[in-house]
C-alpha positions as CSV (number, residue, x, y, z in Angstrom):
1,M,-8.1,4.5,23.8
2,S,-9.9,4.6,20.5
3,E,-9.3,2.2,17.6
4,N,-7.1,4.7,15.8
5,D,-4.8,5.4,18.8
6,G,-1.3,3.8,18.7
7,I,0.9,3.0,15.8
8,K,-0.6,1.4,12.7
9,M,0.8,0.0,9.5
10,V,-1.3,0.7,6.4
11,M,-0.3,-1.7,3.7
12,A,-1.7,-1.5,0.2
13,I,-1.3,-3.5,-3.0
14,I,-2.1,-1.4,-6.0
15,R,-1.6,-1.0,-9.8
16,P,1.8,0.4,-10.6
17,D,0.4,3.2,-12.7
18,K,-1.6,4.6,-9.7
19,L,1.5,5.0,-7.5
20,A,2.0,8.7,-8.3
21,D,-1.7,9.5,-7.5
22,V,-1.4,7.5,-4.2
23,K,1.8,9.3,-3.2
24,R,0.2,12.7,-3.8
25,A,-2.9,11.7,-1.8
26,L,-0.8,10.5,1.1
27,A,1.1,13.8,1.2
28,E,-2.2,15.7,1.2
29,V,-3.4,13.8,4.4
30,G,0.0,14.3,6.1
31,A,1.5,10.8,5.6
32,P,4.4,11.4,3.2
33,S,6.6,8.6,4.6
34,L,6.2,5.3,2.9
35,T,8.0,2.2,1.6
36,V,7.3,1.0,-1.9
37,T,8.1,-2.5,-3.2
38,N,7.4,-4.1,-6.6
39,V,5.5,-7.3,-6.2
40,S,3.6,-9.9,-8.3
41,G,0.3,-11.4,-7.3
42,R,-3.1,-12.6,-8.3
43,G,-6.6,-12.0,-7.0
44,S,-9.8,-11.3,-8.8
45,Q,-8.0,-9.8,-11.9
46,P,-8.4,-12.3,-14.7
47,A,-5.4,-14.1,-16.3
48,K,-4.1,-12.8,-19.6
49,K,-3.0,-15.0,-22.5
50,G,-0.2,-14.0,-24.8
51,Q,2.1,-15.5,-27.4
52,W,5.9,-15.4,-27.6
53,R,7.9,-17.0,-30.4
54,G,4.8,-18.9,-31.5
55,E,4.1,-20.4,-28.0
56,E,1.0,-19.4,-26.1
57,Y,1.5,-18.6,-22.4
58,T,-0.7,-17.4,-19.5
59,V,0.1,-14.5,-17.2
60,D,-1.8,-15.0,-13.9
61,L,0.7,-13.1,-11.7
62,H,0.2,-9.4,-12.3
63,Q,2.8,-6.7,-11.6
64,K,1.7,-4.7,-8.6
65,V,3.1,-2.2,-6.1
66,K,3.1,-2.7,-2.4
67,I,3.0,0.4,-0.3
68,E,3.7,0.4,3.5
69,C,2.9,3.5,5.5
70,I,3.4,3.6,9.3
71,V,1.2,6.2,11.1
72,A,0.9,7.3,14.7
73,D,-0.2,11.0,14.6
74,I,-3.0,10.8,12.0
75,P,-5.9,8.3,11.9
76,A,-5.2,5.2,9.8
77,D,-8.7,5.5,8.4
78,D,-7.7,8.8,6.7
79,V,-4.7,7.1,5.1
80,V,-6.9,4.2,3.9
81,D,-9.5,6.5,2.4
82,A,-6.7,8.5,0.6
83,I,-5.2,5.3,-0.9
84,R,-8.6,3.9,-1.9
85,E,-9.7,7.1,-3.6
86,A,-6.4,7.6,-5.4
87,A,-6.0,4.0,-6.5
88,H,-9.6,3.4,-7.7
89,T,-10.2,2.7,-11.3
90,G,-13.3,0.5,-11.0
91,D,-11.8,-2.4,-12.8
92,P,-10.8,-5.8,-11.3
93,G,-7.2,-5.7,-10.0
94,D,-7.4,-2.2,-8.3
95,G,-5.9,-3.8,-5.2
96,K,-6.4,-4.1,-1.5
97,V,-5.6,-2.1,1.7
98,F,-4.8,-3.7,5.0
99,V,-4.4,-2.0,8.4
100,L,-2.2,-3.8,11.0
101,P,-1.3,-2.8,14.6
102,V,2.4,-2.2,15.2
103,E,3.6,-3.7,18.4
104,S,6.8,-1.5,18.7
105,A,9.1,0.7,16.6
106,V,12.7,1.7,17.1
107,Q,14.5,4.4,15.1
108,V,17.9,3.1,14.2
109,R,19.7,6.4,14.1
110,T,18.5,7.9,17.4
111,G,17.3,4.9,19.4
112,K,13.9,6.5,19.9
113,T,11.1,4.1,20.5
114,G,7.3,3.9,20.1
115,R,5.4,6.9,18.7
116,D,8.6,9.0,18.9
117,A,10.3,6.6,16.4
118,V,7.6,7.1,13.8
């Protein structure tokens, strides 16, 4: 069994303005199913200072979008490449992509399990 066999979860944390590009790229590689969550976080992107009502404040948790895509029939590497290319701006804060093995899956409506559930 190769590294890409089985069910994988590809999870990406990206800039919100790149979501449309990533959705389009995922559809092109055959992975249109995804879950999107609005999240906040910090990494290498620098903190920003601002003022509100005369008070200075620091924003070190930046708004991001978390994308989760479960794949079984296409290589996870193709999904990772599609996300990376679509989300890339070259600036700090572009995000990260993680690939995790999925131990099991069950489709609620039909009761299908494993690869059939995906």
